[in-house]
C-alpha positions as CSV (number, residue, x, y, z in Angstrom):
1,M,92.6,194.3,62.3
2,N,91.7,191.5,59.7
3,A,93.4,187.9,59.9
4,T,96.4,188.7,57.5
5,R,97.4,191.5,59.6
6,I,96.6,190.2,62.6
7,S,99.0,186.7,61.2
8,I,101.7,189.2,60.2
9,A,102.0,190.8,62.9
10,L,101.9,187.4,65.3
11,L,104.7,186.0,62.8
12,A,106.7,189.2,63.6
13,V,106.7,188.5,67.3
14,V,107.4,185.1,67.2
15,L,110.5,185.9,65.4
16,A,111.7,188.8,67.8
17,F,111.1,185.7,70.6
18,A,112.9,183.9,68.1
19,A,116.1,185.9,67.8
20,C,116.7,186.8,71.1
21,G,116.3,183.0,72.4
22,K,119.9,182.6,70.3
23,A,120.3,186.0,71.5
24,D,120.3,184.4,75.1
25,L,121.9,181.2,74.5
26,N,124.8,182.7,72.3
27,Q,125.7,184.8,75.2
28,K,125.3,182.3,77.4
29,L,127.7,180.2,75.5
30,I,130.4,182.9,75.7
31,G,133.8,182.2,77.3
32,A,136.2,178.9,78.8
33,W,134.8,175.4,78.9
34,E,136.2,172.1,81.1
35,T,134.9,169.1,79.7
36,V,133.8,167.5,83.5
37,G,131.8,164.5,83.0
38,V,131.6,161.5,80.0
39,K,128.7,159.2,79.7
40,C,126.0,161.2,81.3
41,N,121.9,161.2,80.7
42,E,120.0,164.1,80.3
43,Q,119.4,164.5,83.8
44,G,123.1,165.4,84.2
45,A,124.4,161.9,85.6
46,C,128.2,161.5,84.3
47,D,130.9,159.5,84.9
48,P,133.9,161.7,86.0
49,H,135.8,162.5,83.0
50,G,139.9,161.2,83.5
51,D,140.8,163.3,80.4
52,P,139.2,166.9,80.3
53,L,139.3,169.2,77.9
54,S,139.3,172.7,77.4
55,I,137.1,175.1,74.9
56,E,136.1,178.3,74.2
57,F,133.3,179.8,72.5
58,R,134.6,183.8,71.8
59,K,131.8,186.2,70.8
60,D,133.7,186.9,67.3
61,G,132.7,182.9,66.2
62,G,135.5,181.7,66.9
63,F,135.7,177.9,68.6
64,V,139.3,177.2,71.3
65,L,139.8,173.3,71.0
66,E,142.8,172.3,73.3
67,G,144.1,175.8,71.6
68,N,143.2,175.3,67.9
69,R,140.7,178.0,66.6
70,F,137.9,177.0,64.8
71,D,134.7,178.6,63.9
72,Y,131.4,178.4,65.1
73,A,128.4,178.5,64.3
74,L,124.5,178.4,66.3
75,S,121.3,177.8,65.3
76,G,118.7,176.9,67.1
77,R,120.2,174.9,70.7
78,T,122.7,173.1,68.4
79,A,126.4,175.0,67.9
80,T,128.1,173.5,64.3
81,V,131.9,174.1,64.1
82,R,134.4,171.9,61.2
83,L,137.3,170.1,62.6
84,G,138.6,169.9,59.5
85,E,137.1,167.7,58.0
86,N,135.3,166.5,61.1
87,V,132.4,168.1,61.8
88,M,131.2,168.7,64.8
89,T,127.9,169.2,67.0
90,M,126.6,170.4,70.1
91,E,123.4,169.9,71.2
92,I,122.1,172.4,73.7
93,I,120.2,170.6,76.8
94,R,120.8,172.4,79.7
95,I,123.3,175.5,81.0
96,S,123.3,177.9,83.6
97,A,125.9,180.5,84.3
98,D,128.2,178.2,86.1
99,E,127.7,174.4,84.1
100,M,126.4,173.3,80.4
101,L,125.3,169.8,79.2
102,A,125.6,169.0,75.6
103,R,124.8,166.2,73.1
104,T,127.2,165.7,71.6
105,K,128.6,163.9,67.6
106,S,130.8,163.9,64.6
107,S,130.6,163.3,61.8
108,L,133.2,160.2,62.8
109,G,130.4,158.5,64.3
110,L,131.6,159.5,68.1
111,A,128.1,160.9,70.0
112,D,127.8,162.3,74.0
113,I,126.0,163.9,76.8
114,E,128.9,166.1,78.1
115,K,129.1,168.0,81.2
116,Y,131.0,171.1,80.9
117,R,132.2,174.2,84.0
118,R,132.4,177.3,83.5
119,K,136.3,178.4,83.8
120,R,136.2,181.6,83.3
121,P,133.5,184.1,81.2
């Protein structure tokens, strides 16, 4: 096999793994979540959230925040949601079946690492 064919084959494998990883993350995101921690560090130690927010990622690309529907797009490990004039990003630091740790940023200048607990799939 020549070098060009090897490079093309390797690129195809890398793209397949990248697509699979995004699909897996998207599957893990789907469901309803509630904030349980704010001002977290990357290890997951947090202050308790005094007024939990409910969010939901839907299979159809919908994002629901406190009953209001928006759309989200997933790029790598970052979900982007346009909330009217505000744009929020959530970089997923860690996610399991029941818990998610995400670095959230808004175009309004707000930023935090928050912990979410799954309410339902």
